[in-house]
C-alpha positions as CSV (number, residue, x, y, z in Angstrom):
1,X,134.1,-30.4,-57.6
2,X,131.6,-28.7,-59.9
3,X,128.8,-26.8,-58.8
4,X,126.0,-26.8,-60.5
5,X,121.9,-25.3,-60.2
6,X,120.4,-27.8,-57.4
7,X,116.5,-28.8,-57.6
8,X,114.2,-31.8,-56.7
9,X,113.0,-33.3,-59.7
10,X,109.1,-34.4,-58.9
11,X,108.4,-38.0,-59.8
12,X,107.3,-38.9,-62.7
13,X,103.7,-39.3,-62.6
14,X,103.6,-35.7,-60.9
15,X,105.3,-34.1,-63.9
16,X,102.9,-36.1,-66.5
17,X,100.0,-34.3,-64.4
18,X,98.7,-37.6,-63.4
19,X,99.2,-37.3,-59.9
20,X,99.0,-35.6,-57.0
21,X,101.1,-37.4,-54.3
22,X,100.2,-34.8,-51.5
23,X,96.8,-35.4,-52.2
24,X,97.2,-39.2,-52.6
25,X,98.9,-39.3,-49.4
26,X,96.3,-37.9,-47.5
27,X,93.9,-40.2,-48.6
28,X,96.5,-43.4,-48.1
29,X,97.6,-42.5,-45.0
30,X,93.9,-42.0,-43.3
31,X,93.3,-46.0,-43.6
32,X,89.9,-46.1,-45.0
33,X,89.1,-47.4,-47.9
34,X,89.1,-45.5,-51.2
35,X,86.1,-45.1,-54.0
36,X,88.0,-44.5,-56.6
37,X,85.8,-42.9,-59.4
38,X,87.7,-42.6,-63.1
39,X,86.1,-41.2,-66.1
40,X,86.8,-41.6,-69.8
41,X,84.7,-39.7,-73.0
42,X,83.1,-42.9,-73.5
43,X,82.8,-45.0,-69.9
44,X,83.5,-44.6,-66.1
45,X,85.0,-47.0,-63.6
46,X,85.0,-47.1,-59.7
47,X,86.8,-49.0,-57.8
48,X,86.8,-49.8,-54.1
49,X,90.3,-49.6,-53.2
50,X,92.2,-50.0,-49.7
51,X,96.1,-49.6,-49.8
52,X,98.9,-51.9,-48.0
53,X,102.4,-52.0,-47.8
54,X,102.6,-53.7,-51.0
55,X,100.2,-52.1,-52.9
56,X,96.7,-51.2,-53.2
57,X,94.4,-53.9,-53.0
58,X,91.4,-54.0,-55.4
59,X,88.0,-54.9,-53.0
60,X,85.1,-54.5,-55.7
61,X,85.3,-52.8,-59.1
62,X,82.6,-52.1,-62.1
63,X,82.8,-50.6,-65.5
64,X,80.5,-48.9,-67.4
65,X,80.8,-51.4,-70.3
66,X,79.2,-54.1,-67.8
67,X,75.7,-52.8,-67.8
68,X,75.3,-54.4,-71.1
69,X,75.1,-57.3,-69.2
70,X,72.4,-56.4,-67.5
71,X,70.6,-54.9,-70.7
72,X,72.0,-50.8,-70.5
73,X,71.3,-50.2,-73.9
74,X,72.1,-46.2,-73.6
75,X,75.5,-44.9,-73.9
76,X,77.9,-46.2,-71.1
77,X,79.5,-42.7,-70.5
78,X,76.5,-40.3,-69.6
79,X,75.5,-39.5,-66.5
80,X,72.6,-42.1,-66.0
81,X,75.7,-44.8,-66.7
82,X,78.1,-43.2,-64.2
83,X,75.3,-43.7,-61.4
84,X,74.8,-47.5,-62.4
85,X,78.3,-47.7,-62.5
86,X,78.4,-46.5,-58.7
87,X,75.8,-48.4,-58.0
88,X,77.0,-51.8,-59.2
89,X,80.5,-51.6,-57.5
90,X,78.5,-50.6,-54.1
91,X,76.5,-53.7,-54.6
92,X,79.7,-55.6,-55.0
93,X,81.3,-53.8,-51.6
94,X,78.9,-54.5,-49.9
95,X,78.8,-58.4,-50.6
96,X,82.8,-58.0,-50.1
97,X,82.2,-56.4,-46.4
98,X,82.8,-53.1,-47.5
99,X,80.6,-50.5,-45.6
100,X,82.7,-47.2,-45.6
101,X,85.1,-45.2,-48.3
102,X,86.2,-42.2,-48.6
103,X,86.1,-40.5,-52.3
104,X,89.2,-40.2,-54.5
105,X,88.7,-38.3,-57.9
106,X,92.4,-37.8,-58.4
107,X,92.9,-34.9,-60.3
108,X,89.6,-34.5,-61.7
109,X,87.4,-31.3,-61.1
110,X,85.2,-31.0,-58.5
111,X,82.1,-30.2,-60.2
112,X,79.1,-30.8,-58.7
113,X,76.4,-32.9,-60.3
114,X,79.1,-34.2,-62.4
115,X,79.9,-38.2,-63.2
116,X,82.0,-38.1,-60.7
117,X,79.5,-37.1,-58.2
118,X,76.9,-39.7,-59.9
119,X,79.0,-42.5,-59.3
120,X,79.8,-41.5,-55.6
121,X,75.5,-41.6,-55.4
122,X,75.0,-44.8,-57.0
123,X,77.8,-46.0,-54.0
124,X,75.9,-44.3,-51.0
125,X,72.6,-45.5,-52.4
126,X,73.8,-49.4,-52.5
127,X,74.5,-49.1,-48.7
128,X,78.1,-47.6,-48.9
129,X,79.0,-44.9,-46.2
130,X,80.8,-42.2,-48.1
131,X,81.1,-38.7,-46.7
132,X,79.5,-35.6,-48.8
133,X,77.8,-32.8,-48.9
134,X,74.2,-33.5,-50.1
135,X,74.5,-30.4,-52.6
136,X,77.4,-32.1,-54.7
137,X,75.6,-35.1,-55.4
138,X,73.8,-35.0,-58.8
139,X,70.2,-34.9,-58.3
140,X,67.8,-37.9,-58.7
141,X,66.2,-36.4,-61.7
142,X,69.7,-36.0,-63.6
143,X,70.8,-39.4,-62.3
144,X,67.5,-41.2,-63.8
145,X,68.0,-39.3,-67.4
146,X,65.2,-36.6,-67.1
147,X,67.3,-34.4,-68.2
148,X,68.0,-36.7,-71.7
149,X,64.4,-37.4,-72.2
150,X,63.4,-33.6,-71.6
151,X,65.7,-32.6,-74.4
152,X,64.8,-35.6,-76.7
153,X,61.3,-34.2,-76.4
154,X,62.0,-30.7,-77.5
155,X,63.7,-31.8,-80.5
156,X,60.9,-34.2,-81.4
157,X,59.7,-31.7,-84.6
158,X,63.4,-31.5,-85.7
159,X,63.8,-34.9,-87.5
160,X,67.3,-34.6,-89.0
161,X,68.9,-32.9,-85.8
162,X,67.4,-35.5,-83.6
163,X,68.5,-38.2,-85.2
164,X,71.9,-36.5,-85.4
165,X,72.2,-36.1,-81.2
166,X,70.3,-39.6,-80.6
167,X,72.1,-42.0,-83.1
168,X,74.2,-43.6,-79.9
169,X,70.6,-44.1,-78.6
170,X,68.7,-45.2,-82.1
171,X,71.0,-47.6,-82.5
172,X,70.6,-49.7,-80.2
173,X,67.0,-49.4,-80.9
174,X,66.2,-47.7,-77.7
175,X,64.0,-44.0,-78.3
176,X,65.6,-41.7,-75.7
177,X,62.5,-40.7,-74.5
178,X,62.7,-44.3,-72.9
179,X,66.0,-43.4,-71.1
180,X,64.2,-43.1,-67.4
181,X,62.1,-46.6,-67.6
182,X,65.4,-47.8,-69.2
183,X,67.6,-46.8,-65.9
184,X,65.1,-48.2,-63.5
185,X,64.7,-51.7,-65.4
186,X,68.5,-52.0,-65.2
187,X,68.8,-50.7,-61.7
188,X,65.9,-53.6,-60.4
189,X,68.3,-56.0,-62.4
190,X,71.6,-55.2,-61.1
191,X,69.9,-54.8,-57.4
192,X,68.1,-58.0,-57.8
193,X,71.4,-59.9,-58.5
194,X,73.0,-58.7,-56.0
195,X,70.3,-60.2,-53.4
196,X,70.5,-63.2,-55.4
197,X,73.9,-63.7,-54.5
198,X,73.6,-62.5,-51.2
199,X,71.2,-65.2,-50.0
């Protein structure tokens, strides 16, 4: 019988760099609901997922594109949109009876203050208990878009650069200087709808 090199071929998703099975096993065997946050270049998704023998069950979810239903006119992939997506997912999770979860960011780097942690902060402030370090969560100023407002004001005198940097805002007839107040209006609408459905 011929003998050749012996090795174990990793699972396909591991070979593709899409799943860390050791990490996933710990999350799944914890028995807790997972707050799964997945960003892309233009959007972010947040789901409350519970592992079962026949596969994962999604208890509640939100996608940043849904924010347009609440009047959101800014880009759907920035920090404020990430927070609002987590906030919307958290409101829906509460309505489904979910009260706690653990954060699952997959293979993404754990950068403090990133969109991942902005979404997690949104879920926490919606009333979902998620174990976290306060320093890792995105600050209130950044989740509300104050950094965008400040930068837009600095570019106020440079009209060409201003229009280029904030073309996505201007196409939707939203001045970047008004992002913070716009954020608060959309958050209030999300909260109001959740309260109306809960009553």
